[in-house]
N, CA, C and O atoms as a GROMACS GRO file, in nm:
protein
  604
    1MET      N    1   0.085  -0.119   0.000
    1MET     CA    2   0.000   0.000   0.000
    1MET      C    3   0.089   0.124   0.000
    1MET      O    4   0.179   0.136   0.083
    2GLY      N    5   0.063   0.215  -0.093
    2GLY     CA    6   0.138   0.340  -0.099
    2GLY      C    7   0.092   0.438   0.008
    2GLY      O    8  -0.017   0.424   0.063
    3PHE      N    9   0.175   0.535   0.037
    3PHE     CA   10   0.142   0.630   0.144
    3PHE      C   11   0.012   0.706   0.118
    3PHE      O   12  -0.055   0.745   0.213
    4LEU      N   13  -0.025   0.726  -0.009
    4LEU     CA   14  -0.149   0.799  -0.039
    4LEU      C   15  -0.275   0.721  -0.002
    4LEU      O   16  -0.382   0.779   0.015
    5GLU      N   17  -0.261   0.588   0.009
    5GLU     CA   18  -0.377   0.503   0.040
    5GLU      C   19  -0.402   0.490   0.190
    5GLU      O   20  -0.508   0.442   0.231
    6VAL      N   21  -0.307   0.532   0.271
    6VAL     CA   22  -0.318   0.515   0.416
    6VAL      C   23  -0.426   0.607   0.472
    6VAL      O   24  -0.439   0.723   0.434
    7GLU      N   25  -0.504   0.550   0.564
    7GLU     CA   26  -0.608   0.628   0.632
    7GLU      C   27  -0.557   0.673   0.769
    7GLU      O   28  -0.495   0.597   0.843
    8VAL      N   29  -0.586   0.798   0.800
    8VAL     CA   30  -0.551   0.857   0.929
    8VAL      C   31  -0.675   0.930   0.980
    8VAL      O   32  -0.780   0.928   0.914
    9TYR      N   33  -0.664   0.993   1.096
    9TYR     CA   34  -0.778   1.066   1.151
    9TYR      C   35  -0.754   1.215   1.140
    9TYR      O   36  -0.646   1.265   1.172
   10ASP      N   37  -0.858   1.287   1.093
   10ASP     CA   38  -0.847   1.433   1.084
   10ASP      C   39  -0.890   1.496   1.216
   10ASP      O   40  -0.917   1.426   1.314
   11GLU      N   41  -0.898   1.626   1.218
   11GLU     CA   42  -0.928   1.698   1.342
   11GLU      C   43  -1.070   1.678   1.391
   11GLU      O   44  -1.102   1.711   1.505
   12ASP      N   45  -1.158   1.623   1.304
   12ASP     CA   46  -1.296   1.595   1.343
   12ASP      C   47  -1.315   1.447   1.378
   12ASP      O   48  -1.427   1.398   1.387
   13GLU      N   49  -1.201   1.376   1.398
   13GLU     CA   50  -1.201   1.234   1.430
   13GLU      C   51  -1.259   1.148   1.319
   13GLU      O   52  -1.305   1.037   1.343
   14GLN      N   53  -1.256   1.200   1.196
   14GLN     CA   54  -1.302   1.124   1.080
   14GLN      C   55  -1.184   1.055   1.014
   14GLN      O   56  -1.075   1.113   1.005
   15LYS      N   57  -1.205   0.932   0.969
   15LYS     CA   58  -1.101   0.862   0.896
   15LYS      C   59  -1.092   0.924   0.756
   15LYS      O   60  -1.193   0.939   0.688
   16VAL      N   61  -0.971   0.960   0.716
   16VAL     CA   62  -0.951   1.017   0.582
   16VAL      C   63  -0.831   0.950   0.516
   16VAL      O   64  -0.733   0.916   0.582
   17ARG      N   65  -0.840   0.933   0.386
   17ARG     CA   66  -0.730   0.882   0.307
   17ARG      C   67  -0.637   0.997   0.276
   17ARG      O   68  -0.683   1.103   0.233
   18LEU      N   69  -0.508   0.980   0.298
   18LEU     CA   70  -0.415   1.090   0.274
   18LEU      C   71  -0.428   1.141   0.130
   18LEU      O   72  -0.425   1.262   0.107
   19GLY      N   73  -0.442   1.051   0.035
   19GLY     CA   74  -0.454   1.091  -0.105
   19GLY      C   75  -0.568   1.188  -0.129
   19GLY      O   76  -0.557   1.278  -0.213
   20ASP      N   77  -0.678   1.171  -0.056
   20ASP     CA   78  -0.793   1.262  -0.072
   20ASP      C   79  -0.760   1.403  -0.022
   20ASP      O   80  -0.817   1.501  -0.070
   21LEU      N   81  -0.668   1.413   0.073
   21LEU     CA   82  -0.630   1.544   0.126
   21LEU      C   83  -0.527   1.616   0.040
   21LEU      O   84  -0.525   1.739   0.035
   22VAL      N   85  -0.442   1.540  -0.028
   22VAL     CA   86  -0.330   1.604  -0.098
   22VAL      C   87  -0.344   1.610  -0.250
   22VAL      O   88  -0.282   1.696  -0.313
   23LYS      N   89  -0.422   1.522  -0.311
   23LYS     CA   90  -0.434   1.521  -0.457
   23LYS      C   91  -0.490   1.654  -0.505
   23LYS      O   92  -0.589   1.705  -0.454
   24GLY      N   93  -0.423   1.709  -0.606
   24GLY     CA   94  -0.468   1.836  -0.664
   24GLY      C   95  -0.415   1.959  -0.592
   24GLY      O   96  -0.447   2.071  -0.631
   25ARG      N   97  -0.333   1.939  -0.488
   25ARG     CA   98  -0.279   2.052  -0.412
   25ARG      C   99  -0.132   2.029  -0.380
   25ARG      O  100  -0.089   1.916  -0.358
   26TRP      N  101  -0.057   2.137  -0.379
   26TRP     CA  102   0.079   2.131  -0.326
   26TRP      C  103   0.067   2.118  -0.175
   26TRP      O  104  -0.012   2.188  -0.113
   27THR      N  105   0.144   2.027  -0.116
   27THR     CA  106   0.132   1.999   0.027
   27THR      C  107   0.269   1.986   0.092
   27THR      O  108   0.359   1.921   0.039
   28VAL      N  109   0.283   2.048   0.207
   28VAL     CA  110   0.396   2.021   0.296
   28VAL      C  111   0.340   1.927   0.402
   28VAL      O  112   0.246   1.962   0.473
   29LEU      N  113   0.398   1.809   0.412
   29LEU     CA  114   0.356   1.712   0.512
   29LEU      C  115   0.475   1.690   0.605
   29LEU      O  116   0.578   1.637   0.563
   30TYR      N  117   0.459   1.730   0.730
   30TYR     CA  118   0.570   1.710   0.822
   30TYR      C  119   0.530   1.610   0.930
   30TYR      O  120   0.420   1.615   0.984
   31VAL      N  121   0.623   1.521   0.961
   31VAL     CA  122   0.601   1.416   1.059
   31VAL      C  123   0.683   1.453   1.182
   31VAL      O  124   0.802   1.481   1.173
   32TYR      N  125   0.617   1.451   1.297
   32TYR     CA  126   0.686   1.491   1.420
   32TYR      C  127   0.656   1.390   1.531
   32TYR      O  128   0.553   1.323   1.528
   33PRO      N  129   0.746   1.381   1.630
   33PRO     CA  130   0.730   1.278   1.733
   33PRO      C  131   0.614   1.294   1.831
   33PRO      O  132   0.540   1.198   1.854
   34LYS      N  133   0.597   1.414   1.891
   34LYS     CA  134   0.499   1.421   2.000
   34LYS      C  135   0.451   1.563   2.026
   34LYS      O  136   0.530   1.657   2.031
   35ASP      N  137   0.320   1.576   2.044
   35ASP     CA  138   0.261   1.705   2.080
   35ASP      C  139   0.321   1.757   2.211
   35ASP      O  140   0.357   1.680   2.300
   36ASN      N  141   0.330   1.889   2.220
   36ASN     CA  142   0.369   1.958   2.343
   36ASN      C  143   0.509   1.925   2.396
   36ASN      O  144   0.534   1.939   2.515
   37THR      N  145   0.598   1.880   2.309
   37THR     CA  146   0.738   1.865   2.348
   37THR      C  147   0.811   1.986   2.290
   37THR      O  148   0.764   2.045   2.194
   38PRO      N  149   0.925   2.024   2.347
   38PRO     CA  150   0.990   2.149   2.303
   38PRO      C  151   1.018   2.159   2.153
   38PRO      O  152   0.981   2.258   2.090
   39GLY      N  153   1.081   2.057   2.094
   39GLY     CA  154   1.113   2.063   1.951
   39GLY      C  155   0.988   2.064   1.864
   39GLY      O  156   0.980   2.139   1.766
   40CYS      N  157   0.892   1.982   1.898
   40CYS     CA  158   0.769   1.973   1.818
   40CYS      C  159   0.687   2.100   1.828
   40CYS      O  160   0.623   2.142   1.731
   41THR      N  161   0.688   2.162   1.945
   41THR     CA  162   0.617   2.288   1.962
   41THR      C  163   0.684   2.398   1.880
   41THR      O  164   0.616   2.476   1.813
   42THR      N  165   0.816   2.403   1.885
   42THR     CA  166   0.891   2.501   1.804
   42THR      C  167   0.858   2.485   1.656
   42THR      O  168   0.828   2.583   1.587
   43GLU      N  169   0.863   2.361   1.609
   43GLU     CA  170   0.837   2.333   1.467
   43GLU      C  171   0.695   2.375   1.428
   43GLU      O  172   0.676   2.441   1.326
   44ALA      N  173   0.596   2.337   1.508
   44ALA     CA  174   0.456   2.368   1.477
   44ALA      C  175   0.431   2.518   1.479
   44ALA      O  176   0.358   2.570   1.394
   45LYS      N  177   0.492   2.588   1.575
   45LYS     CA  178   0.475   2.734   1.582
   45LYS      C  179   0.538   2.801   1.460
   45LYS      O  180   0.482   2.895   1.405
   46GLU      N  181   0.656   2.754   1.419
   46GLU     CA  182   0.722   2.813   1.302
   46GLU      C  183   0.641   2.789   1.175
   46GLU      O  184   0.628   2.879   1.092
   47PHE      N  185   0.585   2.668   1.159
   47PHE     CA  186   0.501   2.642   1.041
   47PHE      C  187   0.376   2.730   1.046
   47PHE      O  188   0.331   2.780   0.942
   48THR      N  189   0.317   2.749   1.165
   48THR     CA  190   0.200   2.834   1.179
   48THR      C  191   0.234   2.979   1.142
   48THR      O  192   0.158   3.045   1.071
   49GLU      N  193   0.347   3.027   1.190
   49GLU     CA  194   0.391   3.163   1.162
   49GLU      C  195   0.411   3.186   1.011
   49GLU      O  196   0.381   3.294   0.960
   50LEU      N  197   0.463   3.085   0.943
   50LEU     CA  198   0.492   3.098   0.799
   50LEU      C  199   0.376   3.050   0.711
   50LEU      O  200   0.386   3.056   0.588
   51LEU      N  201   0.267   3.004   0.772
   51LEU     CA  202   0.155   2.952   0.694
   51LEU      C  203   0.106   3.049   0.587
   51LEU      O  204   0.081   3.006   0.474
   52PRO      N  205   0.091   3.179   0.616
   52PRO     CA  206   0.047   3.272   0.510
   52PRO      C  207   0.142   3.272   0.389
   52PRO      O  208   0.097   3.287   0.275
   53GLU      N  209   0.272   3.257   0.414
   53GLU     CA  210   0.369   3.253   0.304
   53GLU      C  211   0.351   3.126   0.220
   53GLU      O  212   0.356   3.130   0.098
   54PHE      N  213   0.331   3.013   0.288
   54PHE     CA  214   0.307   2.887   0.217
   54PHE      C  215   0.178   2.898   0.135
   54PHE      O  216   0.174   2.855   0.020
   55GLU      N  217   0.074   2.955   0.196
   55GLU     CA  218  -0.055   2.966   0.126
   55GLU      C  219  -0.045   3.056   0.004
   55GLU      O  220  -0.111   3.031  -0.097
   56LYS      N  221   0.036   3.163   0.012
   56LYS     CA  222   0.056   3.250  -0.106
   56LYS      C  223   0.114   3.172  -0.222
   56LYS      O  224   0.087   3.202  -0.339
   57LEU      N  225   0.195   3.070  -0.190
   57LEU     CA  226   0.255   2.985  -0.294
   57LEU      C  227   0.160   2.874  -0.338
   57LEU      O  228   0.190   2.799  -0.432
   58GLY      N  229   0.045   2.862  -0.271
   58GLY     CA  230  -0.052   2.758  -0.306
   58GLY      C  231  -0.032   2.627  -0.232
   58GLY      O  232  -0.078   2.523  -0.277
   59PHE      N  233   0.038   2.631  -0.119
   59PHE     CA  234   0.064   2.511  -0.040
   59PHE      C  235  -0.028   2.502   0.080
   59PHE      O  236  -0.064   2.603   0.140
   60GLN      N  237  -0.067   2.379   0.116
   60GLN     CA  238  -0.126   2.354   0.246
   60GLN      C  239  -0.017   2.290   0.332
   60GLN      O  240   0.074   2.226   0.279
   61VAL      N  241  -0.026   2.308   0.462
   61VAL     CA  242   0.072   2.252   0.554
   61VAL      C  243  -0.001   2.160   0.651
   61VAL      O  244  -0.097   2.200   0.717
   62ILE      N  245   0.046   2.035   0.657
   62ILE     CA  246  -0.017   1.934   0.741
   62ILE      C  247   0.090   1.867   0.827
   62ILE      O  248   0.194   1.825   0.776
   63GLY      N  249   0.063   1.857   0.957
   63GLY     CA  250   0.151   1.784   1.047
   63GLY      C  251   0.087   1.651   1.081
   63GLY      O  252  -0.035   1.639   1.086
   64VAL      N  253   0.169   1.550   1.105
   64VAL     CA  254   0.117   1.419   1.144
   64VAL      C  255   0.205   1.360   1.253
   64VAL      O  256   0.328   1.365   1.246
   65SER      N  257   0.140   1.303   1.354
   65SER     CA  258   0.210   1.230   1.460
   65SER      C  259   0.119   1.116   1.504
   65SER      O  260   0.006   1.103   1.456
   66LYS      N  261   0.170   1.034   1.595
   66LYS     CA  262   0.088   0.923   1.643
   66LYS      C  263  -0.002   0.964   1.760
   66LYS      O  264  -0.076   0.881   1.813
   67ASP      N  265   0.004   1.092   1.800
   67ASP     CA  266  -0.082   1.140   1.908
   67ASP      C  267  -0.230   1.133   1.867
   67ASP      O  268  -0.263   1.129   1.749
   68SER      N  269  -0.316   1.131   1.966
   68SER     CA  270  -0.460   1.123   1.943
   68SER      C  271  -0.514   1.257   1.890
   68SER      O  272  -0.450   1.361   1.901
   69VAL      N  273  -0.633   1.251   1.834
   69VAL     CA  274  -0.701   1.371   1.788
   69VAL      C  275  -0.720   1.468   1.904
   69VAL      O  276  -0.702   1.588   1.888
   70GLU      N  277  -0.757   1.416   2.020
   70GLU     CA  278  -0.777   1.501   2.139
   70GLU      C  279  -0.647   1.570   2.180
   70GLU      O  280  -0.648   1.688   2.216
   71SER      N  281  -0.537   1.498   2.175
   71SER     CA  282  -0.406   1.557   2.206
   71SER      C  283  -0.376   1.670   2.107
   71SER      O  284  -0.327   1.776   2.145
   72HIS      N  285  -0.404   1.645   1.979
   72HIS     CA  286  -0.383   1.749   1.876
   72HIS      C  287  -0.467   1.873   1.906
   72HIS      O  288  -0.419   1.985   1.892
   73ARG      N  289  -0.592   1.852   1.947
   73ARG     CA  290  -0.681   1.966   1.978
   73ARG      C  291  -0.622   2.052   2.089
   73ARG      O  292  -0.616   2.175   2.078
   74ARG      N  293  -0.579   1.986   2.196
   74ARG     CA  294  -0.520   2.058   2.309
   74ARG      C  295  -0.392   2.130   2.267
   74ARG      O  296  -0.369   2.244   2.307
   75PHE      N  297  -0.309   2.064   2.187
   75PHE     CA  298  -0.183   2.120   2.137
   75PHE      C  299  -0.211   2.247   2.056
   75PHE      O  300  -0.144   2.349   2.075
   76LYS      N  301  -0.308   2.240   1.967
   76LYS     CA  302  -0.342   2.355   1.882
   76LYS      C  303  -0.395   2.472   1.967
   76LYS      O  304  -0.356   2.586   1.948
   77GLU      N  305  -0.485   2.441   2.060
   77GLU     CA  306  -0.543   2.546   2.145
   77GLU      C  307  -0.437   2.613   2.230
   77GLU      O  308  -0.430   2.736   2.238
   78LYS      N  309  -0.354   2.533   2.294
   78LYS     CA  310  -0.252   2.584   2.386
   78LYS      C  311  -0.155   2.679   2.316
   78LYS      O  312  -0.112   2.778   2.375
   79HIS      N  313  -0.120   2.649   2.190
   79HIS     CA  314  -0.016   2.726   2.120
   79HIS      C  315  -0.068   2.811   2.004
   79HIS      O  316   0.011   2.874   1.933
   80GLY      N  317  -0.200   2.813   1.983
   80GLY     CA  318  -0.257   2.893   1.875
   80GLY      C  319  -0.213   2.847   1.737
   80GLY      O  320  -0.191   2.928   1.648
   81LEU      N  321  -0.201   2.716   1.721
   81LEU     CA  322  -0.154   2.661   1.594
   81LEU      C  323  -0.261   2.666   1.486
   81LEU      O  324  -0.379   2.645   1.514
   82LYS      N  325  -0.220   2.694   1.363
   82LYS     CA  326  -0.314   2.705   1.252
   82LYS      C  327  -0.298   2.593   1.149
   82LYS      O  328  -0.380   2.581   1.058
   83VAL      N  329  -0.193   2.513   1.162
   83VAL     CA  330  -0.172   2.404   1.065
   83VAL      C  331  -0.266   2.288   1.095
   83VAL      O  332  -0.305   2.268   1.210
   84LYS      N  333  -0.302   2.214   0.993
   84LYS     CA  334  -0.386   2.096   1.009
   84LYS      C  335  -0.300   1.985   1.070
   84LYS      O  336  -0.186   1.966   1.028
   85LEU      N  337  -0.354   1.912   1.167
   85LEU     CA  338  -0.281   1.802   1.229
   85LEU      C  339  -0.359   1.673   1.211
   85LEU      O  340  -0.480   1.668   1.234
   86LEU      N  341  -0.289   1.569   1.170
   86LEU     CA  342  -0.350   1.437   1.150
   86LEU      C  343  -0.297   1.341   1.256
   86LEU      O  344  -0.182   1.349   1.299
   87SER      N  345  -0.385   1.249   1.297
   87SER     CA  346  -0.352   1.149   1.396
   87SER      C  347  -0.331   1.014   1.328
   87SER      O  348  -0.418   0.966   1.255
   88ASP      N  349  -0.215   0.954   1.353
   88ASP     CA  350  -0.179   0.824   1.294
   88ASP      C  351  -0.140   0.729   1.408
   88ASP      O  352  -0.024   0.692   1.421
   89PRO      N  353  -0.238   0.689   1.493
   89PRO     CA  354  -0.207   0.612   1.614
   89PRO      C  355  -0.141   0.477   1.585
   89PRO      O  356  -0.067   0.426   1.669
   90LYS      N  357  -0.167   0.418   1.470
   90LYS     CA  358  -0.107   0.288   1.437
   90LYS      C  359   0.020   0.303   1.354
   90LYS      O  360   0.075   0.205   1.304
   91VAL      N  361   0.066   0.426   1.339
   91VAL     CA  362   0.187   0.465   1.264
   91VAL      C  363   0.196   0.405   1.123
   91VAL      O  364   0.305   0.380   1.073
   92ARG      N  365   0.083   0.382   1.062
   92ARG     CA  366   0.082   0.327   0.925
   92ARG      C  367   0.136   0.428   0.824
   92ARG      O  368   0.220   0.393   0.740
   93LEU      N  369   0.089   0.552   0.832
   93LEU     CA  370   0.136   0.655   0.740
   93LEU      C  371   0.283   0.686   0.768
   93LEU      O  372   0.365   0.696   0.676
   94ILE      N  373   0.315   0.702   0.895
   94ILE     CA  374   0.452   0.735   0.933
   94ILE      C  375   0.548   0.629   0.881
   94ILE      O  376   0.655   0.662   0.829
   95LYS      N  377   0.512   0.502   0.894
   95LYS     CA  378   0.597   0.393   0.842
   95LYS      C  379   0.600   0.394   0.690
   95LYS      O  380   0.706   0.372   0.630
   96ALA      N  381   0.485   0.418   0.626
   96ALA     CA  382   0.480   0.420   0.479
   96ALA      C  383   0.570   0.530   0.422
   96ALA      O  384   0.622   0.517   0.311
   97LEU      N  385   0.587   0.637   0.497
   97LEU     CA  386   0.674   0.747   0.454
   97LEU      C  387   0.821   0.723   0.489
   97LEU      O  388   0.908   0.801   0.451
   98GLY      N  389   0.847   0.616   0.561
   98GLY     CA  390   0.984   0.587   0.604
   98GLY      C  391   1.031   0.677   0.716
   98GLY      O  392   1.150   0.701   0.733
   99ALA      N  393   0.936   0.728   0.795
   99ALA     CA  394   0.968   0.820   0.904
   99ALA      C  395   0.960   0.750   1.040
   99ALA      O  396   0.935   0.814   1.142
  100TRP      N  397   0.983   0.621   1.040
  100TRP     CA  398   0.985   0.542   1.162
  100TRP      C  399   1.111   0.458   1.158
  100TRP      O  400   1.141   0.396   1.056
  101GLY      N  401   1.185   0.456   1.267
  101GLY     CA  402   1.306   0.375   1.265
  101GLY      C  403   1.382   0.381   1.395
  101GLY      O  404   1.332   0.430   1.497
  102LYS      N  405   1.505   0.331   1.390
  102LYS     CA  406   1.590   0.326   1.508
  102LYS      C  407   1.638   0.466   1.547
  102LYS      O  408   1.679   0.546   1.463
  103LYS      N  409   1.631   0.490   1.676
  103LYS     CA  410   1.678   0.618   1.732
  103LYS      C  411   1.763   0.585   1.854
  103LYS      O  412   1.753   0.477   1.912
  104LYS      N  413   1.845   0.680   1.891
  104LYS     CA  414   1.928   0.663   2.011
  104LYS      C  415   1.908   0.782   2.102
  104LYS      O  416   1.907   0.897   2.059
  105ARG      N  417   1.892   0.752   2.230
  105ARG     CA  418   1.878   0.859   2.328
  105ARG      C  419   1.940   0.812   2.459
  105ARG      O  420   1.905   0.706   2.511
  106TYR      N  421   2.031   0.891   2.510
  106TYR     CA  422   2.100   0.857   2.634
  106TYR      C  423   2.161   0.717   2.627
  106TYR      O  424   2.159   0.643   2.726
  107GLY      N  425   2.216   0.682   2.510
  107GLY     CA  426   2.283   0.554   2.492
  107GLY      C  427   2.191   0.435   2.469
  107GLY      O  428   2.238   0.324   2.447
  108LYS      N  429   2.060   0.458   2.475
  108LYS     CA  430   1.966   0.348   2.452
  108LYS      C  431   1.910   0.357   2.311
  108LYS      O  432   1.881   0.466   2.262
  109GLU      N  433   1.896   0.242   2.247
  109GLU     CA  434   1.838   0.237   2.113
  109GLU      C  435   1.691   0.197   2.123
  109GLU      O  436   1.655   0.109   2.202
  110TYR      N  437   1.609   0.261   2.044
  110TYR     CA  438   1.466   0.228   2.042
  110TYR      C  439   1.409   0.268   1.907
  110TYR      O  440   1.475   0.338   1.830
  111GLU      N  441   1.288   0.225   1.879
  111GLU     CA  442   1.220   0.262   1.754
  111GLU      C  443   1.127   0.378   1.782
  111GLU      O  444   1.061   0.383   1.886
  112GLY      N  445   1.123   0.470   1.689
  112GLY     CA  446   1.035   0.585   1.708
  112GLY      C  447   1.023   0.668   1.582
  112GLY      O  448   1.076   0.634   1.476
  113VAL      N  449   0.951   0.779   1.596
  113VAL     CA  450   0.927   0.870   1.484
  113VAL      C  451   1.055   0.947   1.454
  113VAL      O  452   1.120   1.001   1.543
  114ILE      N  453   1.089   0.952   1.326
  114ILE     CA  454   1.203   1.030   1.278
  114ILE      C  455   1.147   1.158   1.220
  114ILE      O  456   1.074   1.155   1.120
  115ARG      N  457   1.180   1.272   1.281
  115ARG     CA  458   1.127   1.400   1.235
  115ARG      C  459   1.163   1.419   1.087
  115ARG      O  460   1.280   1.426   1.051
  116SER      N  461   1.061   1.426   1.003
  116SER     CA  462   1.081   1.430   0.858
  116SER      C  463   0.979   1.523   0.794
  116SER      O  464   0.872   1.547   0.848
  117THR      N  465   1.014   1.574   0.676
  117THR     CA  466   0.922   1.661   0.603
  117THR      C  467   0.925   1.624   0.456
  117THR      O  468   1.029   1.593   0.399
  118PHE      N  469   0.806   1.629   0.396
  118PHE     CA  470   0.789   1.593   0.256
  118PHE      C  471   0.710   1.702   0.186
  118PHE      O  472   0.615   1.757   0.241
  119ILE      N  473   0.751   1.734   0.064
  119ILE     CA  474   0.669   1.821  -0.022
  119ILE      C  475   0.610   1.729  -0.128
  119ILE      O  476   0.681   1.656  -0.197
  120ILE      N  477   0.478   1.736  -0.137
  120ILE     CA  478   0.402   1.650  -0.230
  120ILE      C  479   0.340   1.740  -0.335
  120ILE      O  480   0.276   1.840  -0.303
  121ASN      N  481   0.359   1.704  -0.462
  121ASN     CA  482   0.303   1.785  -0.571
  121ASN      C  483   0.155   1.751  -0.592
  121ASN      O  484   0.105   1.656  -0.532
  122PRO      N  485   0.084   1.827  -0.676
  122PRO     CA  486  -0.059   1.803  -0.694
  122PRO      C  487  -0.093   1.664  -0.752
  122PRO      O  488  -0.208   1.619  -0.742
  123GLU      N  489   0.006   1.597  -0.810
  123GLU     CA  490  -0.016   1.462  -0.863
  123GLU      C  491   0.002   1.356  -0.754
  123GLU      O  492  -0.017   1.236  -0.779
  124GLY      N  493   0.038   1.399  -0.635
  124GLY     CA  494   0.055   1.305  -0.524
  124GLY      C  495   0.193   1.243  -0.516
  124GLY      O  496   0.210   1.139  -0.452
  125GLU      N  497   0.292   1.305  -0.578
  125GLU     CA  498   0.429   1.253  -0.576
  125GLU      C  499   0.513   1.334  -0.478
  125GLU      O  500   0.502   1.456  -0.470
  126ILE      N  501   0.596   1.263  -0.404
  126ILE     CA  502   0.691   1.331  -0.316
  126ILE      C  503   0.802   1.386  -0.405
  126ILE      O  504   0.872   1.311  -0.473
  127VAL      N  505   0.818   1.519  -0.403
  127VAL     CA  506   0.918   1.583  -0.489
  127VAL      C  507   1.034   1.642  -0.409
  127VAL      O  508   1.131   1.692  -0.467
  128TRP      N  509   1.024   1.637  -0.277
  128TRP     CA  510   1.130   1.689  -0.189
  128TRP      C  511   1.112   1.624  -0.054
  128TRP      O  512   0.999   1.610  -0.007
  129GLU      N  513   1.220   1.584   0.010
  129GLU     CA  514   1.209   1.526   0.144
  129GLU      C  515   1.336   1.547   0.222
  129GLU      O  516   1.446   1.552   0.167
  130LYS      N  517   1.318   1.559   0.352
  130LYS     CA  518   1.429   1.571   0.446
  130LYS      C  519   1.393   1.488   0.569
  130LYS      O  520   1.280   1.492   0.617
  131ARG      N  521   1.491   1.415   0.618
  131ARG     CA  522   1.471   1.330   0.737
  131ARG      C  523   1.569   1.371   0.846
  131ARG      O  524   1.672   1.433   0.819
  132ASN      N  525   1.535   1.335   0.969
  132ASN     CA  526   1.622   1.366   1.083
  132ASN      C  527   1.652   1.514   1.090
  132ASN      O  528   1.766   1.554   1.112
  133VAL      N  529   1.550   1.595   1.073
  133VAL     CA  530   1.570   1.741   1.070
  133VAL      C  531   1.570   1.799   1.210
  133VAL      O  532   1.513   1.742   1.303
  134ARG      N  533   1.635   1.912   1.224
  134ARG     CA  534   1.632   1.989   1.349
  134ARG      C  535   1.509   2.078   1.342
  134ARG      O  536   1.483   2.140   1.239
  135ALA      N  537   1.435   2.086   1.450
  135ALA     CA  538   1.308   2.160   1.451
  135ALA      C  539   1.328   2.310   1.428
  135ALA      O  540   1.259   2.370   1.346
  136LYS      N  541   1.421   2.369   1.501
  136LYS     CA  542   1.437   2.515   1.496
  136LYS      C  543   1.487   2.558   1.358
  136LYS      O  544   1.590   2.511   1.310
  137GLY      N  545   1.412   2.648   1.296
  137GLY     CA  546   1.449   2.700   1.164
  137GLY      C  547   1.409   2.612   1.048
  137GLY      O  548   1.431   2.647   0.932
  138HIS      N  549   1.351   2.496   1.077
  138HIS     CA  550   1.318   2.401   0.970
  138HIS      C  551   1.208   2.454   0.877
  138HIS      O  552   1.219   2.440   0.756
  139ALA      N  553   1.104   2.515   0.932
  139ALA     CA  554   0.994   2.565   0.849
  139ALA      C  555   1.045   2.665   0.746
  139ALA      O  556   0.998   2.667   0.632
  140GLU      N  557   1.140   2.748   0.785
  140GLU     CA  558   1.199   2.846   0.692
  140GLU      C  559   1.273   2.774   0.578
  140GLU      O  560   1.265   2.816   0.463
  141ARG      N  561   1.344   2.666   0.611
  141ARG     CA  562   1.415   2.589   0.507
  141ARG      C  563   1.315   2.523   0.412
  141ARG      O  564   1.339   2.517   0.291
  142VAL      N  565   1.205   2.474   0.466
  142VAL     CA  566   1.101   2.413   0.382
  142VAL      C  567   1.037   2.518   0.292
  142VAL      O  568   1.010   2.491   0.175
  143LEU      N  569   1.013   2.638   0.345
  143LEU     CA  570   0.956   2.746   0.265
  143LEU      C  571   1.049   2.780   0.149
  143LEU      O  572   1.003   2.803   0.037
  144LYS      N  573   1.177   2.784   0.174
  144LYS     CA  574   1.276   2.811   0.069
  144LYS      C  575   1.266   2.704  -0.041
  144LYS      O  576   1.266   2.736  -0.160
  145ALA      N  577   1.258   2.577   0.000
  145ALA     CA  578   1.245   2.467  -0.096
  145ALA      C  579   1.115   2.479  -0.175
  145ALA      O  580   1.113   2.454  -0.296
  146ALA      N  581   1.007   2.518  -0.107
  146ALA     CA  582   0.877   2.534  -0.174
  146ALA      C  583   0.885   2.644  -0.280
  146ALA      O  584   0.833   2.629  -0.390
  147ARG      N  585   0.950   2.752  -0.246
  147ARG     CA  586   0.967   2.862  -0.343
  147ARG      C  587   1.046   2.816  -0.465
  147ARG      O  588   1.012   2.849  -0.578
  148GLU      N  589   1.152   2.739  -0.440
  148GLU     CA  590   1.235   2.687  -0.551
  148GLU      C  591   1.154   2.593  -0.640
  148GLU      O  592   1.166   2.599  -0.762
  149LEU      N  593   1.074   2.507  -0.579
  149LEU     CA  594   0.994   2.413  -0.657
  149LEU      C  595   0.889   2.483  -0.743
  149LEU      O  596   0.858   2.438  -0.854
  150LYS      N  597   0.835   2.592  -0.692
  150LYS     CA  598   0.732   2.663  -0.767
  150LYS      C  599   0.791   2.759  -0.870
  150LYS      O  600   0.718   2.820  -0.948
  151GLY      N  601   0.925   2.773  -0.868
  151GLY     CA  602   0.994   2.856  -0.967
  151GLY      C  603   0.981   3.002  -0.936
  151GLY      O  604   1.033   3.086  -1.010
   0.00000   0.00000   0.00000
């Protein structure tokens, strides 16, 4: 199954196919580990701050994590986030995107979400991707890539 066929939950707790959300639109899809953690909050706030710039270029910005829809709601309210957030509790989409794998923290190895970002064209193809990104300043780098892609 390709990543476009994977179903996740939107902000209204409805199951949606990723392809239905991205087909026909330029999309920035960023995968992040956890709501309300310092890096993820920084990243989400930066994408929210730059959202008008992305929209001027014709892009939608969508974040996805394995957190619940309710967690996403609280995260958005607490920080005034404007980006759409999708819930992937079974990490099907995250795995399909290759954003799940081995990580190391404090000398221990474990499996988890690899902070990654993808730009998807209106045909549903990934045309740009970055993995293992640093949260701070990342949205600005993605905006630069989006501008380059749109010419």
